[in-house]
N, C-alpha and C positions, 0 to 999 in steps of 0.2 A: 245351435243347429238351424235356428233361424233366418242367418245368413246365406246357409248353404240352400235350404229352403228357398225363399227369395231368386237366388241367383239359377236354382234347376228351375224355376217356374218361366225365369224371365228366359231363358235358353229355350225354352218350348215356343212359348210364345212367339221369341225372335225369327220363329222358323215356320210358320204357320200364317196367313192369312187374315184369320178367321176364329172365333173362340171356339166355333164345336169343330173346326181342323185342328187345333190344338189337344182336344180330348179325343181326338181318332187319332192322332198322332201320340197322342200318351200311351192308350190302349194296345196299338201297333208295337210297343216297346214294351210295356211290361205286361201282364198276364192279369187282366183287372176287367171288372164291369164299367159300366159309364160314370154311374153314381160313385163310386170310389174313382175314378179318373177326376170327375168332376170338383170330388170332395180334398183334394190335392192340391186342386189347380187354386180353388181357392182360400188353399192355406189352411183347411180347418183340421186337415189330418196330413202330419210332418213325412216328408219321403222316409222309409228306411236306408238306412247305408246298402245295403243291398239294393236297393232302386236306385239310390242316389249315383251310385259304382255304375250300374246299369245305363244309365241316362249320361253319365259322365263320358264314358266309352265311345257309345254313340255318336254322342259329338264331340269327342277330343277336346273335352273341359275337363282341367285340371281341378280336382278336390282342392288344392291346395290354395289355388286362387281365392275359394270361395270361403276357405277359413280365415283370410287377411282379417286383420283391423285395419279399419280406418286410418288413414294416417301410414299406413306400412308403406314402404319403396320400394320393395320387391315386385315385380310386375313376374305376370304368366305369358310366356311366349309360347308358340305352337310351330314345330317343326316337322314336315312331314318326312317319314322315314325311308328315305332314297339310299342310305346304308344299309339295305336287305336284299335277300337273293335274288329277288326279281324286282328289280328299282322302276322297271317300266310299268309294271301294275300298281306302284304303289304312286309314280307319276301318273298314269291315269286318275287313279281315287282321287288324287290330289285337285285335279281341273275339274272331277265331275263334280266336289265340293266345294269349289269356288264358282262354279257357274249356277248349280241350285240354289248357295246362298245370295248370287246375286238375282237371280231371278225370282226370287222370293222380296228382298227388299225393294225392287224396280217393282214386283206386282203393288206393294202396300204403298210405292209412294215414287211415282213417275217424276218428281222434281229429282232423284236421287244422282249426285254429282260424286266426281273422281277428281282426284291430282294424281298425274303420274309423271315421273323422272326419270327417264330410261336412260343408262348406261349401257344398252343391249337395244337388236332392232326392236321396234315396239310390237309388243306381242297383238294386238288388237289388229294389226296388218298383216306381220309375219305370219302369224297361224292360219291365213288363209292358205298358203301355199306350204305343202307338204316338202320340198325337198329342202326350202329354207330352214324351217324345224329342224331336220335332220343332222345338222353341224353342232349344234347344241346339245342334242342325244349322244351324238358321236363324242364331243369333248366328256361326256361324262362318264361313258363304257371306257374312253382311252386312259382317262386317269386313276378309275378307280378297279376298272375290271381287265389291265393293260394283257396280263398273264393269261387269260382263257379269252383272248379276241383273234379273230384272223387277220390275215396282211391287208385284207379289204373290208371296208366301214361296211358296205353294199350287205355283205354277209350279215349284217346283223340284222336280224328277225324284226321288226318293227309293228305292234300287231294296227291292223287298219284302225280298230275302235281307238287309240291315241290318237291319230290324223281325226278324225271323225270327233275327238272330245277337242281338241286345240280350234276346230275352224266352228264348235259350238259357242267354244271358249270368245275368238276372236266378233261372232256377233252379239253376244251379251256385252261385253266390253265397248261396242261402238251404240250399246242400246243406254246409255249415261250421259248426260252432260259433263264434258269432259274440256283439263288444263291439261295439254300435252307440251310437256319439256322434253327435250332430243338433247342429248352431249354431243358435241360438233363432229368427234371423233368415229361414232356406232356405225357406219359404213365403212370406214378402211380399215376402223380394227375387225370388222367382222368379215371382209376379203385377207385380210390377214391372216385368219384363223382358216380360209379357205385355200388359200397357199399352201399353207405349211401343211394340211392333211393332203393336197396332190402333190407335194414335193416327196412327202414321205412315203407315197405309194398306196395309203390308206385311202384315197379315193381315185376315180378316174377323168380324165378327162370331160366321157360325156356326161357324168353327174356335174361336173363343172360348166359345162355349157347349160345345160336344166338349170341350175343356180345363178347364171349370170341371167335367164330370160325371166325365171323370177324376180329377181331383183330389180329389175325394169319394171315389170307390172305391179313390183310394189311401190314404186316411186310413182308410178301413175298414180295409185289409190290414192297416196298420201298425197299428193300434190291438187287433185280433184276436192281433197278436204279440206286442205289448206285452201283452195284458192275460195271454196265455197261458205269456209266456216262450218259446216255441216258433216257428221261422221257418215258413214257407209249408210247407218239406219236412220240418220235424219235429226241426227241430236246436234245440241250447239259442240263444236269443237275448238279450244284454242290452241294454235300452235306454236310454240316457240322454241330457237336453238338456242342452247346455252353457249356462252362465250366462254365459259371455264367448265374444266372435266371436275365430273364430282365422280364418287369411289363406288357407286353400287346404284343398282334399282330402286326407286320407291315408291309404293302407292299408299294412295288414300282414299277410301270411299266414305260418304256418309247419305244416309237417308232412310226413312222410317223408323228414325228415333236411334238409328245405328252408326258408332263411326269404328271404322276397322284398316290398318295400317298394316303394312308387310315392306319387307327389303329380301332382293332375290336373293338367293344363296347358290352356290354349287352348279350353276349354269340354269338349271329349270325350278327347281326347291324355292319355297319363300316362307321366311320366317316371321308370323304373322301376331298380332297381339289386338285386342280388345279394349283395353286397358284407357280408361277416358284421359287420362294424363297423359299418357305415352301418346296417344291417338289424336291429340290437339297438340301435341309439341312434335309430333312428326307432319301433319298438316302446316301446320307454320315453316317447320323447314324446306319443306316444298315448296311452298307458296315464295317464299324468299330467293329462290332461283330463280323465278321470274326477272328480280331485279338485276340478275346477270344476261338476262337474255333477249333477243331479240324477237319480235312477234314476225310470224313469215304468215300468219292468215287473215284471209278477207285483206285489211288495207295494206298490208304489208309486198308490195307485187315488186318491188325492184328486188328486195332481200329474198323473197321467194322463188324469182326467177334466178337469182343466181345459187341460192343453194342448193337446186333441184338439179342445177346446170349442171356445179362441179359432180355433186353424188353420180351425176351419170359418167360424167365421164370416168370418175374413179371405178367404175364398176366397167366400161367400156376398156380401159387401160390395164385394171388393174389385173384381170380375169380373161 
């Protein structure tokens, strides 16, 4: 039971910037006084099974993972439930969890770093533009809820809260030191998806023109960051273009003694893990992609100009 207790205490402390705040957080989750909360956080009194279940449900922690013995090669992964009756609500919750988690880590550690390798448009830039993000949401609904859809994706009611959460996520992702690796086909692949929806009559020319306009704006944002070597929020950003294609989008973040990693699934969902062995291997994998990549930030002026000229030509000629 001590491993469960230690794991729950660690989870509570990782989500609060100070000792007093951890106590307050525990009191918000469980109906108990301050002294009882302090005694549990000091390990003097173990959490009951019911209390442990309540905390694990609050933070999406698997109790099975806390039971694991040292050396066990099975690891706990978390996947948001997009296969639900209300996937957009789950998507919003996922974004809110990600943003809140990063904000807490950055508040504790301003030197938080992130390595991200994108097989799709990079979210820290794309999330700034609502029309661009709609396409990935359209894909989700087209694949999973085809029989319940109208003939035009514009009829899909996407809550404004979702767009606001995406813009907030873009801002917080730009607030950490970043190594950014882009698959060389991301713009061509995205344009291919847009053309498919247009040819199927699921989006119209007006929406395509808006997407085209926002793609140019996003390319402007990316080029400015690549040229300066800093994100929009003023944090160091190294940008690379991979010369080989990889199979998924990989993310790794480290700060305040916490490591996390994720793989993007189903267009907008994430399979994430906090296990130290998994996160270290994940970090090494993402960093290894740099060896197959060309740097276009700061000093790589020729490569940068060539890359962005090609992407603008793609957008101009294919849409």
